[in-house]
N, C-alpha and C positions, 0 to 999 in steps of 0.2 A: 327486878331491877327498878331502882328509883329514877324519879323524873323531878328536878329540881321545881320546887315551888314556883308557879306562875306561868309555868309552861307544861306542855302538851309533847307527847313524842308517838311517833309510827313508821313503818317502814316506807323507806324511799319507793319509787317508781320510775321507770324510763323517763316518764311525762316530767320528771321534776329536774331532770340535768340541765335544764335551761337554766333555772333558780340556782340550783347547785353548784353552776359556772360562776354566776355572779357573785355570790356570796364567797366561793373561792378567790375569784378577783380582788375581791373587797378585801380579805382577808389578807393575801399578799401584797396590796397597797398600802396598807396599815403598817407593815413591818420593811418593807424593802424599798431601796431606791429603784433598784431593777428587777420590778415582780415581773413574773411570767404571766401571759393572758391563755386561760383556757377556753372552751367554747363547748357548747351542748354535746356535740358530736365527741370530741375528745372524752369528755366525763362518762359519756355514755360506753365508750371504748372500753375504757376501766371497768366498769363495773359487769361490761360482758363474761368476765372472769369468776365473779360470784351471784349468790343467791341473794336478790336485794329482800325478798321477804323473812331471810332469816339474817342476811348478813348487814344491814344498814337500819338507822336510827336517825330518822330526821326528828328536830327539835322547833316546835313554833311556840313564838309568846302568846299573850293573852289576846293580841289582835290579828292572831294567824298568821304573823309573818313569819319566813324562816330563818332561826335565829342560828342553828348549828347541825352541821351533816357530820356521821360517823361511819364508816364502812369496814369490814373485817376482810382479811383476805388470807386463806390457808394458806400454809407454806408446807414445803417437802420437809423441812427438818425439823417436824414436831413442833410447830408454833404457830401462834397464831400473832398477825398484825394489824394494829388499827392505822386507818389515814382519817383523822378528825380534824374540823375545820369550825371555827366560831365566827360568828359575826363581831367584829370589833367592838361595838357598842356595846356587846352583851356580854363583854368581858367582865369576869368576876361575879357572875352570877351563878355559879356551879354546873356548867354546861361541858367546860372540858374536864372535871371530876367525875361527872355522870359516865361521861366516855369512857374514860380509863378505867372505873368501875365495873363497866359494860365490858369491857376487853377482858378483864381479870374473870368476872364470873364464866365469860364464856371459853376463857382458855382450860378453866378447871370445868367446865360442863361437858366440853367435847374430849377432855381427856387427853389434851397435849400439856407439853412441860413449859413451854417458855410463850410469855408475852412480851411484844415488841410494839414499837410506834416511834415515831422521831419530829423532830421540832426545828423549827427555824430557830438558829442561837439567838437572834433580835428576842426573841419571846421569852424574854426571862421568866415569865410567870408559869410559862408551861414548863421551863425547868425546876421550877421551883415547886410544882404539883408533882410530875414524875418523882422527884428527887424522895419528897414525902410520902408518897407510896410507895418506897423501895425500889426503884427502877435504877440503875446502873447506866451511865453511857458507855457504848462500846466503842462507837465508829463514828465518823465524820465526813460530811459529802460538802464538797463544794458546787455552786454554781460558775461555772469561767465563763468568759464573755470577750466578746473583741467589737469594738465600733471602727468601721471601716471608713475612712473619710478618700479615700483614694483606692483605685485596684491592688489586691493584693500581689506579692511577687508571684511569678508563674514557678508551678512546681519541676524541681530537678530531679528526673527519674535515674537512678545508677542502671548500667549499661546492660542491657540484657532484659529489663523488665519494661513491660508495655503496659497499658491500663484503658480501660473500656467501660461503657456504662453498662447495667445490667438489662442480659437479655430474656425474654420470657421465659425461655428454657433452662435458664440457669438461676433459679429461684433455689432448688435444691443445694445447690453448689456455693450460694451463699449461706444458706443455713448453716452448711457442714462448717465452711470457715469460721463462721461465726461463733458457732458454739466451739468449735477449737482454741481459739484465741480467748475465749473468755473461762477457759474450764479452770482454772485456775485463779480466776478473779474470787475475793471473797464474796459470800451470798450468793453464787450465780448458781441457778437451778438449770440443768438440762432441759430443753422443751422438747418434744418429739416435733418431726417438720409439721404437722397437721395445724397442732395447736400453735408453734410459733407464728405460721402463716397469718391463723386468726389475729393474732397481735401485733405483726409486723407489718404485715403486706396488704390484709383487707382491712384497710383503715383510711379517712376520708383523706389524710395529709400522704399516702403514700405516692411517690412519684420516680419509678426506676431510671430516669434521666437524671436524678440525684444519689444514684447508688453506683459505686465503682468495684471493680474487681482489679486486681494485679496479677499479671502474671509475669512467671521465668518459662517460656516454652510452654510446655501444655499443663503445667501445676499452677493454680489458682493458689496465691500466696499472701495475697492480705485483701481486706476487704474495708469499705466504707459504707454507711447508710446514712444520709443525710435527709433533709427536709424542711420544709417552710411549716414550724409549728411554736405553738406558744408565743404567736406573735412575733417571730422574728426567724432568721436562719437557724437550723437544728441541727447539730451532730447527733445522730444516735447512737454509732456505734461506729468505733474505727478500731482495726487490728490484725496484726503480724502475725504469721504463723510463726513458731518458736525459732525454726531453722534458718528463718530470713532475716530476722530482727537484728538491728544495728546498722543498717544500711540507710537509714533515712526513710522510707516507705512509709512510715507513719507522717512524718512531716510532708510530705508530697502528697499523699491522700488528703491532708488539712488544707493545703494551698490550692489544690484541686477544685475541693469541696466549695472554699472561701470564694475563689475565684466564679463560679458558675452561679455563685449565691449573689453575689456583689452585681453581676452581671442582669440579674433578675428584679435588681433592686432593693436587697435586703443589707442594709447598713450593721446591725448588729448581729452578731452570729454566736450562738453559745452553746454549751453543754452541761452534762453532768458529772462528776467525776469522785470514785472514792479518795478522799485525802492521804489515806494509807495505801493507796496503791503502791503493788513491788515490785510494777514493770517502768515506775518512773514515769508514769502518764502525766503528772501535773508539770513536770519540767517541759515535757514534749510540749504539749499547751501553752507553757511560758514561751517558749522557743520560737512562735509564731505568733506573739503577741498579744495572747490571750491573758487575762487577769480574773484573780478570785472578785466575782461581785456580792457572793453571799454563801454563808455556812448553814447545813444542817446537821444535827446531830440527832444518832440513832440511841434508842434506849430501850433496856431489855430487864425483864425481872422473871428468875426460873418459880414456876406457881406449882 
């Protein structure tokens, strides 16, 4: 693989997580009015899914300063995904192109069919680069958020339903309900409990007192995982099992989380959602006062 003139490249290490987080934050501040904020622990958690020696490339300028980072993630659908960031002041120096070329080379070398990546819509240069390389847009995702200047409305639970925070012996129940409610979502990949636990529970931001289960009798019918993450309140997932949808449980769960996060001092609450979500999630989030803060686009190429 070629490295742009004036730069050197090497695989990343866990010790690079803090520098990588700083670069990611600088990138988002350059393009977004409401950027997320990540820290070293968050980045290291993402990297736990890959082999850094094989799946990462860090680019440094002639002064040894970190200028770009790229990581590859293998997916079950026979594809390879690129997560790449370039320091804003290094834009236009060929780093983005080198990352995309590396993605395509590795897709071919590993014998998979699909190369995929995403870009913030505001990053027009990335869209041009990917278009020139033969990638097409296949999906859009929104970051939605709400600013709370007063306590949110109390949730209204339909008759016969109860809500409680997650208890230690309920983690496998939470996993089962989450997998069921997201099974039909675009791009969802089933994770066995041990793998799901590693990436959802064994994380520094995990707080079971911000995780809720809804029951009708003995049946757990809906669940929500929230946290304080990315520099704000955060809704990781919220879902209702199919037979219990349309009764307002999702809305009630959101307001439950909003209220608790507000009590803990969080005024901004955000989440990520597939813009093409067939279950009407975007409308649900708008109904509780959330709005679209920014958009990212998914690009794909069959190689």
